[in-house]
N, C-alpha and C positions, 0 to 999 in steps of 0.2 A: 753189391751195390745195397745190402743191407744196412749195412755200418755204418753209412754214412746220414740214411734216415733215422738212425738209433742216435745217430751223434746228436742230430740235428733236434731231436724232439728233448733229450739232456739238458740241450742247449737255451731252447726257445719256447718248453713248456707255460714259461709262464706268462707270454706272448698269446700264446695258441688259445690257451683258455679265456685270456683277458677279453679275446676279441667273440668271445663263441657265448653261448649260455649255459645257465650252471645247472641244470639239466644235463648237458650234450658232456660238459666237464665229470658227471659222476659215473662215467662209464671210460673217461679217456685213457687214465693212468695203467687201469684193467687189460682198456685195449693195446694200450704198446708194448704192456709185458707180455703179449700173448702174441703181437707180431715179433718182439726183441727173440720170442723162444720158436717159430714157426720161421720167420722172414717172406721174401715172396715165393710162392709155389714153385716147382718145375715140373717139367712134363717126368719127375722120374714119381710123383706123387698123384696116384689113381686116379684123382678125378679132374686131373689136369694132364693128362697122357698128350692129348691135342691142341695143349695150348704152349708154344715156347715164347712166353713172355720175357725170356732172360734180355735179350737184344733192347728192346723198349724200355724197357725198368732200367737199363744201366744209362740211360743218356742223363746228360746233367740236366733235371729240370728247374726251373723258378717255381713258388709256391707264393702267393699271396698270405704269408699269416697276420700279416699286419695291415688286412684289408684296404689298401689304398687300393683309391675309387679309378673304375677301368674308364678309357677315356671314350666313349661307344657310349649313346644311344640304340639301343635294340629294339625299339618300334620306329626309328627310319632306316634300320641299316637291316630288318626282316617285313620282308611283305610278302605272306601267305597268299600264295596264289591256291588256294582250296576255295573257290567262288560260292559262297552260302553257308561256308561251315558256321559262322556266326558262333564262337567260340566265346569262353572265357579266357583272354588269352592272357599269357603272364610269361615270364621269362628267366634265366640263371643263367649271368654272362659267365665263362670258368665258375666259379662255387658262390657267388652272389646272387642274390635272390633280386629281380627286380619286378616293383608295383605295379598294380594294371593303369592303364591310363585311358579312361574313358569307357570304361567297365561296362554293361550293364550290370545293375544292381542282382546281388546275390540272397538265393531265398532266405525267409529270418533263417537264424542259427547256423548255416553255414559259414563254414568259417577256411579262407584259402592264405597264403601270406609266407613269410622265410619263417624256416623253421625256428631260428633262432630268435625272431621276435615275437611267435607265438608264445616259444617256452617262458618268455617273460611275462606277459600278459598272461597266461593261460595255465602259469605251472606243472595242475594237477593233473591237468587233460593231458599233456603232452608226455609227463613223466610215467603216466598210465600206461602207455603201449612204446612211447620210446628204447628201442635198443632190445625189446623186450624177446622178437624172431635172433636179431642178428649178432645177439650175445651169447647164444647156446651157439654159435656155428666157430669149428675147429678150422677156420681160413685163415693165410694170412692177409690175403688184400680187405676181407672184410675188418680183420682186426687194427689193417694198419689207415683203412679209412673212419672207424670208430675213434683214434688216436690225432686223427690231423683234421676231418671234417667240422668245418666251424661254423656252417650253415647249410643250406638247402632248401626245399618247399614242405608246408603243411596242408593236406586238404581234410577237412572234416567236414561227413555231412551226419548231421543228427537223425536220431530216431522219425522213420517214416516220410521223411523228406526227399521229394526226386530233382535231380538237379537235371532238368531237363536238356541244357546245352552242354555238348562235352567241356572237359577243362581243357586246355592246349598249354602242354610246358614246353618251349623251347630254349633246349638249352644248347648255348653256343661258344665256341674257344675263340677269344681273342686274348693274340699276345705278340710283341714283335720282337719277344725270344721264347727257346724252348720253355714248355708249358704245363703244369702240371695242377689239374683241381681234382677235388673231393669235397665232394655234397654228399649229405646224409637227407633221405626223406623219409616222406609217415603220411600216409593215406590212412584212415579210419571213417569205416561206414558201419552207423551204429543202425540195431535191430529193423528192417522194414528202409533203407534205404535205399536211393538209386542212381551209380554216376557214371562216367565216363571217361575216363584218360586218354589223351593222347599225347606221349612223348617225342618232339622231332629233337634229332642231334643233328647240328651242326657246327661248321668250321667257319671260320673268317679270314686268317693270314697261313701264307705259307712256310710254317714253322713247325718242328714236333712238337707234336701235344700228346697228352697222356690224363686220360679222362676216370676217374674210378670214384663211382656212384650205386652207394645202397637204397633199395626202395626196400620201406618194409609196406605190409598191407592186411589189415586190420577189416573182415567180413564176416558182418556181425548174424546174429540170425534172423534171415529171410530177408537179408540184404542181397542187393545184385548190383556186381562190377563189374565194368568191359576195362580191358587195360592195352591198349596200343602203342607201339614202339617202332618207329621209324628212324632208318639212319641213313645220312646221307652227306659222310664229311668225307676229306681229303684221305690220297693214301698217308700221309704220310700223322695221320691220327691215329691214334689205341686208344680204343673205348673198349673199358671194363665195367661190366653192369652186372647189378645182383641185383634180383626182384624176389623177395621171401613174398609169402602169401598165408596167410589162415585163414582156412573158411569152419563158421559154425553153421550149428542145424538150419539146415533148410535154403543153403543160401549158393547164389549160383555164378559163377565167373568164364568171362570169356579173357585169354590172353592172345594177342598178336604178337609177335616179333616179326620185323621188317628188316630184312638188309639189304640195300639195295646201291650205295659204293660206302667204301671206306678203307679203310688199312690193314690194321690189327682191331677185328675185334673177340672179345670172349662175353660171351652171355651165357648166366646164370642164371634159370628162374627155379624155385622150389617152391611146392604149393603141398600144404597140411592141410590135408580134410577131418576136419577136426571134431563133427558133430553128423550126426542122420542126415541122408536126404540130400547131402548136395550135390553139384551139379558143377561139371570142371570142363569147361574146352580150352585146350591148348594149343596152340598152331603158328605156324612161320614157317616166313620162307628167305631163302638168297638166292642173292643171284651176283655172283662173284667170276672174276676177271683178271689180268692181268699178273700180279704174286699179291693180291689180296687173301686173307686169310681171315675165315671166321670160324669161329667155336662156339655150337651152342651145350649148352650143358643142364640137363632139366633133370625134374626129381618131383614125383608124384606121389604122395602117399596118404593110402585111404586108411587113417586109423581109427575109422567107426563104420558101421555095418549102414547096409541102402545107400549106399552112395555111386558115381554112376560117371566117370572123367573117360575120355575124346584127346589123343593126342596126335597132331599130326603134323610133320616139318618136312618140307621138299627144295633143293637148291637147284638152281642150273648151274656150273661151273665151268670155264672156257679159260684158255691161256692155261700160264702157270699158277693156278689158286690151287690151295691150300686150304681145305675146310676140315671141319667133324662135327661129330654127333655124338652125345651120351645120351640115351635115356633110362632112367631108373625109373622103375612103376614097382612099388612097395604096398605090400597088401598085410596088412596088420593079424597079430591071430585072433582076433576078439571079431576083425570088417567082413562078419557074413554079410552076404548077397549083394558082393561088390561086381560091379560093372567097370572093368579098364579097360581100353586098348588105345595101343600104341605103334603107329608106323611112321618110318623115314624111307621118303624116297629121291633119289638120287639123279639126277641128269649130268652126261659126261658129254662135251661138246667136243673134246678132243684126246689124243694120250696121254696129255702131259697134266692136265686136270688130276688133282691127288681130293681123295675124300675117305675120311675113317669113321666107322659108324660104328656104336656099340650101344642098342637096345639088351634093354637089362631086366630082368620081371623075375621080382624075389616073392612068392603065396608063402604067408602061415596060413590064411584058414581054406577051410574045404570045402564051403559050398559059395562057388565063385565062376564069374564068365569073366576071365581076361586073355589076350593075345598080346602078341608083338612082333612086328616084324621090320627089317630094311631091305630095299632095293637099289641097287646100281646101276645103270645102263646106258645105251644111246638110243637116240632117233629111231623113234621105227621104219625100215627100209622099207616096210610093204607102204603104210601109211604115206610115207611121202612120195612114192610111185602113183598112189592112188592121187594124189590130192595134184600130182603134173600131170597125172596123165587128165587132169579137167581141166588143163588150161594156165595153171598155178604155178608160178616163176617158183625155181629153188629157194632162192632165200625167200623169200613169201609162205612158202610151206613149211620153212622150218619154223619161220618164226609162228605161224600157227599152231602147230605145234607144240613149243615150249609153253607158250602164251596158254595154251587147253592146260597143259599141263599144271600150271600153277592158278587154273580160274579156281579149283576150288576153297584155294587160304584168300584169297581175294574176295570171294562171295562170304567168307565169315569177318567181314568189315560191316558192323551196324550201323555207320554212318554212310549212307547215302553217297554226299557228295564226297563225300576223304575216298569210299570205295570205288567210284569213278574215277578219282585225280590218278588214284593210285595203279585203277587200268593202266593209265595213260602213260604213266610214270613208266610201268613194267615195260609197256609195250615200246616205248624210246629205248631203256636201259637194254631189253632182250636187241633193239636194234644199232642199240651202239652209235645211236644220233646223240642222246644228251643223258647224262646219268645224274643231274640234279635239277631241281625245281626254279621253274624258270623265271617264276617272282623272288626269287630270293637274293639279294641281292649280295647276303654273304658268301652267295657259293658260285657266281659266275667266275 
């Protein structure tokens, strides 16, 4: 499966470069050489122990190298059902960015658009940040993305600017044949800036999809950034997402990764605290059943003193779902006065569901407060008995306990209308009544 893409790049690299930006092309050949060396990751690799991607990566996908227009109007196909969210709404159909339609004007200096187009209009700005995090990674999926991604979205918030409305990016996979999309995204917050980003993943057609998306985020001194990712795709979709975040002094980051319905998902989240007095909250939840697979790989690296991080991931698994969690928490030698905590909690609803979890703690400093741990269990029978004794049916009692299990993750969504809608979606998902947004035409 590696060879077909190596041959494809050698044959079509001029077309790939022609339909992309010079800034992106500067890293393209070196990324390809790294991919040719590493290949796609396999479970034999330490960081991919719980992600077996060999079957979906062996599918003969189509790629839109020549950037042929996709026959869909995403603004008509997708009707967001989060009432009152009032976001700056944009779309990426497969790997092509769609500009805003009837959007509220952005604050002065804020730039949101196609990465390819913005690299042409603001080459110095994009070049300053593009691939500065991803090019350091020895990872076959990231290298593949660097070789084949031709576009993505770009968000820039200048110094001291507060973007009050959240930015919503909807990734829609659309094709009549099995299809692969590669996109590279770049988010930059300058000193003292504030922004919230909601990324929604959806699928439109009943074919095999594979999305390989890399997002680099730079959060400067005293900046505040919130990143929410919600996946509601179908069971023939493979979603490979890499989120790389760099924090500078006194910055604040909240990341919340929610997987409610999918086929095969691999989320990689790496956060580097490269300044003192950084605050990081990393959390996520998974509701999985049937034969769905979700693997969350996280890495939080404390590279400077006096920083605080808290990580919490929760899973509810049913049927024959197979999931994994790996959490790396690293405290560097000079990162004294670090406070870092990591927890993974898992609820298995039957004996066929599987979770493999590996919390890891590496401490090279001696004046720190750190902890990590994982739990795997079933619903509390005493709590179930108590609820039943109060006249609550068995089904409703189980639902109440499962929803309470997820409550603190949902509580870390700081967009009120989104939090309310996620509560409803999680409840319906746990009931088995509905797995997709009511208002999303592409999900019906």
